TORTINU-765476 format. One record per residue (C-alpha): residue number from 1; residue in three letters; chain; y, x, z. Coordinates in Angstrom, 2 decimals, decimal comma. Layout:
BEGIN
[NUM; 'ALA'; 'A'; [Y; X; Z]]
...
REM end
This chain:
BEGIN
[1; 'UNK'; 'A'; [-9,39; -16,74; 40,01]]
[2; 'UNK'; 'A'; [-5,70; -17,48; 39,48]]
[3; 'UNK'; 'A'; [-2,86; -17,11; 41,94]]
[4; 'UNK'; 'A'; [0,21; -19,25; 42,51]]
[5; 'UNK'; 'A'; [2,29; -21,45; 40,29]]
[6; 'UNK'; 'A'; [2,54; -18,80; 37,54]]
[7; 'UNK'; 'A'; [-1,24; -18,69; 37,13]]
[8; 'UNK'; 'A'; [-1,25; -14,91; 37,42]]
[9; 'UNK'; 'A'; [-4,65; -13,23; 37,77]]
[10; 'UNK'; 'A'; [-5,19; -12,11; 41,36]]
[11; 'UNK'; 'A'; [-5,88; -8,53; 40,30]]
[12; 'UNK'; 'A'; [-2,25; -8,33; 39,10]]
[13; 'UNK'; 'A'; [-1,10; -9,02; 42,68]]
[14; 'UNK'; 'A'; [-0,68; -6,24; 45,17]]
[15; 'UNK'; 'A'; [-2,99; -6,42; 48,14]]
[16; 'UNK'; 'A'; [-1,52; -7,94; 51,29]]
[17; 'UNK'; 'A'; [0,31; -5,41; 53,45]]
[18; 'UNK'; 'A'; [0,81; -2,87; 50,68]]
[19; 'UNK'; 'A'; [4,47; -3,69; 50,08]]
[20; 'UNK'; 'A'; [6,35; -1,59; 52,58]]
[21; 'UNK'; 'A'; [10,03; -1,39; 53,45]]
[22; 'UNK'; 'A'; [12,95; -3,33; 52,04]]
[23; 'UNK'; 'A'; [13,95; -1,15; 49,08]]
[24; 'UNK'; 'A'; [12,65; -2,36; 45,72]]
[25; 'UNK'; 'A'; [14,46; 0,20; 43,56]]
[26; 'UNK'; 'A'; [14,98; 3,75; 44,70]]
[27; 'UNK'; 'A'; [15,68; 7,23; 43,40]]
[28; 'UNK'; 'A'; [13,76; 10,41; 44,00]]
[29; 'UNK'; 'A'; [14,96; 13,94; 43,24]]
[30; 'UNK'; 'A'; [12,58; 15,69; 40,85]]
[31; 'UNK'; 'A'; [14,15; 19,15; 41,21]]
[32; 'UNK'; 'A'; [14,60; 19,52; 37,45]]
[33; 'UNK'; 'A'; [17,59; 19,61; 35,18]]
[34; 'UNK'; 'A'; [17,26; 15,86; 34,83]]
[35; 'UNK'; 'A'; [18,47; 15,53; 38,39]]
[36; 'UNK'; 'A'; [17,38; 12,13; 39,69]]
[37; 'UNK'; 'A'; [14,50; 9,98; 38,48]]
[38; 'UNK'; 'A'; [14,85; 6,23; 39,05]]
[39; 'UNK'; 'A'; [11,82; 4,42; 40,47]]
[40; 'UNK'; 'A'; [11,40; 0,69; 39,86]]
[41; 'UNK'; 'A'; [9,12; -1,65; 41,77]]
[42; 'UNK'; 'A'; [7,45; -4,62; 40,07]]
[43; 'UNK'; 'A'; [8,30; -7,86; 41,86]]
[44; 'UNK'; 'A'; [6,57; -10,38; 39,64]]
[45; 'UNK'; 'A'; [4,10; -10,56; 36,76]]
[46; 'UNK'; 'A'; [4,00; -13,94; 35,03]]
[47; 'UNK'; 'A'; [2,30; -15,11; 31,81]]
[48; 'UNK'; 'A'; [4,40; -16,09; 28,84]]
[49; 'UNK'; 'A'; [4,32; -19,76; 27,91]]
[50; 'UNK'; 'A'; [3,57; -19,33; 24,22]]
[51; 'UNK'; 'A'; [1,56; -16,11; 24,22]]
[52; 'UNK'; 'A'; [-1,03; -16,43; 26,94]]
[53; 'UNK'; 'A'; [-2,24; -12,85; 26,48]]
[54; 'UNK'; 'A'; [1,22; -11,41; 27,24]]
[55; 'UNK'; 'A'; [2,98; -11,14; 30,58]]
[56; 'UNK'; 'A'; [6,60; -10,73; 31,62]]
[57; 'UNK'; 'A'; [7,37; -8,03; 34,16]]
[58; 'UNK'; 'A'; [10,24; -8,62; 36,62]]
[59; 'UNK'; 'A'; [12,03; -6,44; 39,15]]
[60; 'UNK'; 'A'; [14,79; -7,26; 41,64]]
[61; 'UNK'; 'A'; [17,21; -6,78; 38,75]]
[62; 'UNK'; 'A'; [15,43; -9,41; 36,65]]
[63; 'UNK'; 'A'; [13,34; -9,12; 33,49]]
[64; 'UNK'; 'A'; [12,12; -5,59; 32,78]]
[65; 'UNK'; 'A'; [9,71; -5,89; 29,84]]
[66; 'UNK'; 'A'; [6,73; -7,80; 28,49]]
[67; 'UNK'; 'A'; [3,26; -6,28; 28,27]]
[68; 'UNK'; 'A'; [-0,12; -7,32; 26,95]]
[69; 'UNK'; 'A'; [-2,94; -8,15; 29,32]]
[70; 'UNK'; 'A'; [-4,77; -5,13; 27,88]]
[71; 'UNK'; 'A'; [-1,95; -2,78; 28,91]]
[72; 'UNK'; 'A'; [-1,62; -4,29; 32,38]]
[73; 'UNK'; 'A'; [-5,34; -4,00; 33,10]]
[74; 'UNK'; 'A'; [-5,61; -0,49; 31,64]]
[75; 'UNK'; 'A'; [-2,65; 0,76; 33,67]]
[76; 'UNK'; 'A'; [-3,76; -1,15; 36,80]]
[77; 'UNK'; 'A'; [-0,32; -2,71; 37,19]]
[78; 'UNK'; 'A'; [0,31; -5,27; 39,90]]
[79; 'UNK'; 'A'; [3,16; -6,68; 41,92]]
[80; 'UNK'; 'A'; [4,38; -3,86; 44,11]]
[81; 'UNK'; 'A'; [3,54; -1,09; 41,63]]
[82; 'UNK'; 'A'; [6,31; 1,49; 41,45]]
[83; 'UNK'; 'A'; [7,21; 2,88; 38,02]]
[84; 'UNK'; 'A'; [9,34; 5,82; 36,97]]
[85; 'UNK'; 'A'; [11,67; 5,61; 33,99]]
[86; 'UNK'; 'A'; [9,30; 7,88; 32,10]]
[87; 'UNK'; 'A'; [6,36; 5,58; 32,86]]
[88; 'UNK'; 'A'; [8,32; 2,51; 31,76]]
[89; 'UNK'; 'A'; [9,18; 4,17; 28,45]]
[90; 'UNK'; 'A'; [5,54; 5,16; 27,93]]
[91; 'UNK'; 'A'; [4,30; 1,65; 28,74]]
[92; 'UNK'; 'A'; [6,69; 0,12; 26,24]]
[93; 'UNK'; 'A'; [5,58; 2,57; 23,57]]
[94; 'UNK'; 'A'; [1,88; 2,04; 24,21]]
[95; 'UNK'; 'A'; [2,27; -1,73; 24,37]]
[96; 'UNK'; 'A'; [4,06; -1,70; 21,03]]
[97; 'UNK'; 'A'; [1,00; 0,09; 19,66]]
[98; 'UNK'; 'A'; [-1,31; -2,56; 21,13]]
[99; 'UNK'; 'A'; [0,83; -5,28; 19,54]]
[100; 'UNK'; 'A'; [0,83; -3,43; 16,21]]
[101; 'UNK'; 'A'; [-2,98; -3,29; 16,27]]
[102; 'UNK'; 'A'; [-3,15; -7,03; 16,91]]
[103; 'UNK'; 'A'; [-0,77; -7,76; 14,04]]
[104; 'UNK'; 'A'; [-2,70; -5,42; 11,75]]
[105; 'UNK'; 'A'; [-6,08; -6,96; 12,54]]
[106; 'UNK'; 'A'; [-4,74; -10,45; 11,92]]
[107; 'UNK'; 'A'; [-3,03; -9,43; 8,66]]
[108; 'UNK'; 'A'; [-6,18; -7,76; 7,33]]
[109; 'UNK'; 'A'; [-8,33; -10,77; 8,19]]
[110; 'UNK'; 'A'; [-6,84; -12,78; 5,33]]
[111; 'UNK'; 'A'; [-7,20; -10,35; 2,45]]
[112; 'UNK'; 'A'; [-7,78; -6,64; 1,71]]
[113; 'UNK'; 'A'; [-4,59; -4,57; 1,89]]
[114; 'UNK'; 'A'; [-3,57; -1,03; 1,16]]
[115; 'UNK'; 'A'; [-2,43; 1,32; 3,88]]
[116; 'UNK'; 'A'; [1,15; 1,24; 2,61]]
[117; 'UNK'; 'A'; [1,22; -2,55; 2,36]]
[118; 'UNK'; 'A'; [0,00; -2,84; 5,96]]
[119; 'UNK'; 'A'; [2,53; -0,28; 7,20]]
[120; 'UNK'; 'A'; [5,37; -2,09; 5,44]]
[121; 'UNK'; 'A'; [4,23; -5,41; 6,89]]
[122; 'UNK'; 'A'; [4,25; -4,04; 10,44]]
[123; 'UNK'; 'A'; [7,75; -2,60; 10,07]]
[124; 'UNK'; 'A'; [8,93; -5,96; 8,73]]
[125; 'UNK'; 'A'; [7,60; -7,46; 11,97]]
[126; 'UNK'; 'A'; [9,80; -5,12; 14,00]]
[127; 'UNK'; 'A'; [7,33; -2,31; 14,69]]
[128; 'UNK'; 'A'; [8,87; 1,15; 14,40]]
[129; 'UNK'; 'A'; [7,64; 3,21; 11,46]]
[130; 'UNK'; 'A'; [5,78; 5,81; 13,53]]
[131; 'UNK'; 'A'; [3,81; 3,20; 15,47]]
[132; 'UNK'; 'A'; [3,13; 1,19; 12,30]]
[133; 'UNK'; 'A'; [1,68; 4,27; 10,61]]
[134; 'UNK'; 'A'; [-0,39; 5,01; 13,71]]
[135; 'UNK'; 'A'; [-1,87; 1,50; 13,66]]
[136; 'UNK'; 'A'; [-2,54; 1,70; 9,91]]
[137; 'UNK'; 'A'; [-4,33; 5,03; 10,36]]
[138; 'UNK'; 'A'; [-6,53; 3,44; 13,02]]
[139; 'UNK'; 'A'; [-7,43; 0,56; 10,68]]
[140; 'UNK'; 'A'; [-8,23; 3,11; 7,97]]
[141; 'UNK'; 'A'; [-10,38; 5,17; 10,33]]
[142; 'UNK'; 'A'; [-12,39; 2,09; 11,29]]
[143; 'UNK'; 'A'; [-12,89; 1,18; 7,64]]
[144; 'UNK'; 'A'; [-10,70; -1,92; 7,58]]
[145; 'UNK'; 'A'; [-8,51; -0,22; 4,97]]
[146; 'UNK'; 'A'; [-9,89; 1,64; 1,96]]
[147; 'UNK'; 'A'; [-7,35; 2,20; -0,80]]
[148; 'UNK'; 'A'; [-10,02; 3,52; -3,16]]
[149; 'UNK'; 'A'; [-12,18; 0,43; -2,77]]
[150; 'UNK'; 'A'; [-9,07; -1,74; -3,06]]
[151; 'UNK'; 'A'; [-8,16; -0,10; -6,37]]
[152; 'UNK'; 'A'; [-11,68; -0,49; -7,78]]
[153; 'UNK'; 'A'; [-11,83; -4,15; -6,82]]
[154; 'UNK'; 'A'; [-8,43; -4,88; -8,35]]
[155; 'UNK'; 'A'; [-9,51; -3,19; -11,58]]
[156; 'UNK'; 'A'; [-12,68; -5,26; -11,63]]
[157; 'UNK'; 'A'; [-10,70; -8,48; -11,16]]
[158; 'UNK'; 'A'; [-8,03; -7,77; -13,79]]
[159; 'UNK'; 'A'; [-9,79; -5,70; -16,44]]
[160; 'UNK'; 'A'; [-10,79; -8,78; -18,45]]
[161; 'UNK'; 'A'; [-7,20; -9,98; -18,84]]
[162; 'UNK'; 'A'; [-4,93; -6,95; -18,47]]
[163; 'UNK'; 'A'; [-4,70; -3,53; -20,05]]
[164; 'UNK'; 'A'; [-4,73; -0,30; -18,08]]
[165; 'UNK'; 'A'; [-0,95; 0,00; -18,02]]
[166; 'UNK'; 'A'; [-0,47; -3,40; -16,41]]
[167; 'UNK'; 'A'; [-3,30; -2,83; -13,94]]
[168; 'UNK'; 'A'; [-1,80; 0,52; -12,97]]
[169; 'UNK'; 'A'; [1,56; -1,14; -12,30]]
[170; 'UNK'; 'A'; [-0,13; -3,71; -10,07]]
[171; 'UNK'; 'A'; [-1,91; -0,99; -8,14]]
[172; 'UNK'; 'A'; [1,32; 0,90; -7,55]]
[173; 'UNK'; 'A'; [3,15; -2,28; -6,54]]
[174; 'UNK'; 'A'; [0,47; -2,93; -3,94]]
[175; 'UNK'; 'A'; [0,76; 0,52; -2,41]]
[176; 'UNK'; 'A'; [-2,00; 2,50; -4,12]]
[177; 'UNK'; 'A'; [-0,91; 6,09; -4,68]]
[178; 'UNK'; 'A'; [-0,48; 7,06; -8,33]]
[179; 'UNK'; 'A'; [-3,15; 9,78; -8,26]]
[180; 'UNK'; 'A'; [-5,68; 7,39; -6,73]]
[181; 'UNK'; 'A'; [-4,76; 4,65; -9,22]]
[182; 'UNK'; 'A'; [-5,22; 7,02; -12,17]]
[183; 'UNK'; 'A'; [-8,56; 8,26; -10,84]]
[184; 'UNK'; 'A'; [-9,82; 4,69; -10,43]]
[185; 'UNK'; 'A'; [-8,66; 3,67; -13,91]]
[186; 'UNK'; 'A'; [-10,48; 6,62; -15,44]]
[187; 'UNK'; 'A'; [-13,69; 4,90; -14,38]]
[188; 'UNK'; 'A'; [-12,88; 1,93; -16,63]]
[189; 'UNK'; 'A'; [-14,59; 2,62; -19,99]]
[190; 'UNK'; 'A'; [-12,32; 2,44; -23,03]]
[191; 'UNK'; 'A'; [-14,87; 0,24; -24,75]]
[192; 'UNK'; 'A'; [-14,52; -2,35; -21,97]]
[193; 'UNK'; 'A'; [-10,76; -2,43; -22,48]]
[194; 'UNK'; 'A'; [-11,21; -2,80; -26,25]]
[195; 'UNK'; 'A'; [-13,60; -5,71; -25,75]]
[196; 'UNK'; 'A'; [-11,15; -7,42; -23,41]]
[197; 'UNK'; 'A'; [-8,37; -6,96; -25,96]]
[198; 'UNK'; 'A'; [-10,55; -8,39; -28,72]]
[199; 'UNK'; 'A'; [-11,38; -11,49; -26,69]]
[200; 'UNK'; 'A'; [-7,70; -12,05; -25,95]]
[201; 'UNK'; 'A'; [-6,75; -11,66; -29,62]]
[202; 'UNK'; 'A'; [-9,36; -14,23; -30,61]]
[203; 'UNK'; 'A'; [-8,23; -16,62; -27,88]]
[204; 'UNK'; 'A'; [-4,58; -16,32; -28,89]]
[205; 'UNK'; 'A'; [-5,45; -16,61; -32,56]]
[206; 'UNK'; 'A'; [-6,93; -20,02; -31,79]]
[207; 'UNK'; 'A'; [-3,88; -20,96; -29,73]]
[208; 'UNK'; 'A'; [-1,47; -20,11; -32,56]]
[209; 'UNK'; 'A'; [-3,68; -21,26; -35,44]]
[210; 'UNK'; 'A'; [-1,04; -23,68; -36,73]]
[211; 'UNK'; 'A'; [1,48; -20,88; -37,23]]
[212; 'UNK'; 'A'; [1,76; -18,75; -40,39]]
[213; 'UNK'; 'A'; [-0,39; -15,56; -40,19]]
[214; 'UNK'; 'A'; [2,56; -13,24; -39,76]]
[215; 'UNK'; 'A'; [4,00; -15,40; -36,98]]
[216; 'UNK'; 'A'; [0,59; -15,48; -35,32]]
[217; 'UNK'; 'A'; [0,42; -11,70; -35,32]]
[218; 'UNK'; 'A'; [3,90; -11,40; -33,86]]
[219; 'UNK'; 'A'; [3,04; -13,73; -30,99]]
[220; 'UNK'; 'A'; [-0,29; -12,03; -30,32]]
[221; 'UNK'; 'A'; [1,25; -8,58; -30,51]]
[222; 'UNK'; 'A'; [3,93; -9,47; -27,96]]
[223; 'UNK'; 'A'; [1,44; -11,12; -25,62]]
[224; 'UNK'; 'A'; [-0,96; -8,17; -25,52]]
[225; 'UNK'; 'A'; [1,82; -5,64; -25,10]]
[226; 'UNK'; 'A'; [3,11; -7,61; -22,10]]
[227; 'UNK'; 'A'; [-0,40; -7,60; -20,68]]
[228; 'UNK'; 'A'; [-0,43; -3,82; -20,73]]
[229; 'UNK'; 'A'; [-2,62; -3,15; -23,76]]
[230; 'UNK'; 'A'; [-1,72; -0,34; -26,15]]
[231; 'UNK'; 'A'; [-1,48; -1,17; -29,83]]
[232; 'UNK'; 'A'; [-4,09; 1,50; -30,47]]
[233; 'UNK'; 'A'; [-6,48; -0,60; -28,40]]
[234; 'UNK'; 'A'; [-5,99; -3,99; -30,06]]
[235; 'UNK'; 'A'; [-4,37; -3,22; -33,43]]
[236; 'UNK'; 'A'; [-7,64; -3,19; -35,36]]
[237; 'UNK'; 'A'; [-8,36; -6,75; -34,23]]
[238; 'UNK'; 'A'; [-4,87; -7,95; -35,04]]
[239; 'UNK'; 'A'; [-4,76; -6,61; -38,57]]
[240; 'UNK'; 'A'; [-8,07; -5,91; -40,19]]
[241; 'UNK'; 'A'; [-6,59; -5,20; -43,62]]
[242; 'UNK'; 'A'; [-3,24; -3,59; -43,00]]
[243; 'UNK'; 'A'; [-1,12; -2,14; -40,25]]
[244; 'UNK'; 'A'; [1,96; -4,35; -40,11]]
[245; 'UNK'; 'A'; [3,55; -2,74; -37,08]]
REM end
């Protein structure tokens, strides 16, 4: 059931007769060194036009903050609820965390990501670093992020066309820690890398078949080095008779 022209859920409204007195904002001594704690009363909760799951909170002084429906329901907020400054700060912090989780879940739905890549994405979206890391840790705990599995899958995808050096660089660029990248690459047999290098040499040899042999070797050498292969891995396929480099 929805209430009024703002289509606000009835449970967000304060029950009739619960709003007492004429003061909407008041101060209460807390008998601490902080002196006086300001109390703020919610006057209106209205849904945002573009984000239907978020609501704007208003007081007599105007707009106070926006919160998710999840936060409002969890905190049992309604028109007439009175909040301390400390509570307002906590609500903003917790709601930022809720928003960070929503962003993270959406971002991870498109493609696997590393923990660092997700954290960086959230900070780029305006989430503070601490909250971004907290959301990323939650995604990791639930199994939506697994840097080890990410590294193994990337190695599987690129091992047929890149050498270990280039794959390692890609892993680091995507946020895999160096120790984890090295451990994952150790699982790639050297023979597999040699076979990949041999196939690339043969493919490039066909591509450059109209060039003189020495020119062919120069082109192939440069191409495989750029792809992260060591000469010790592909040299025997490049020069069967003599080592020209």
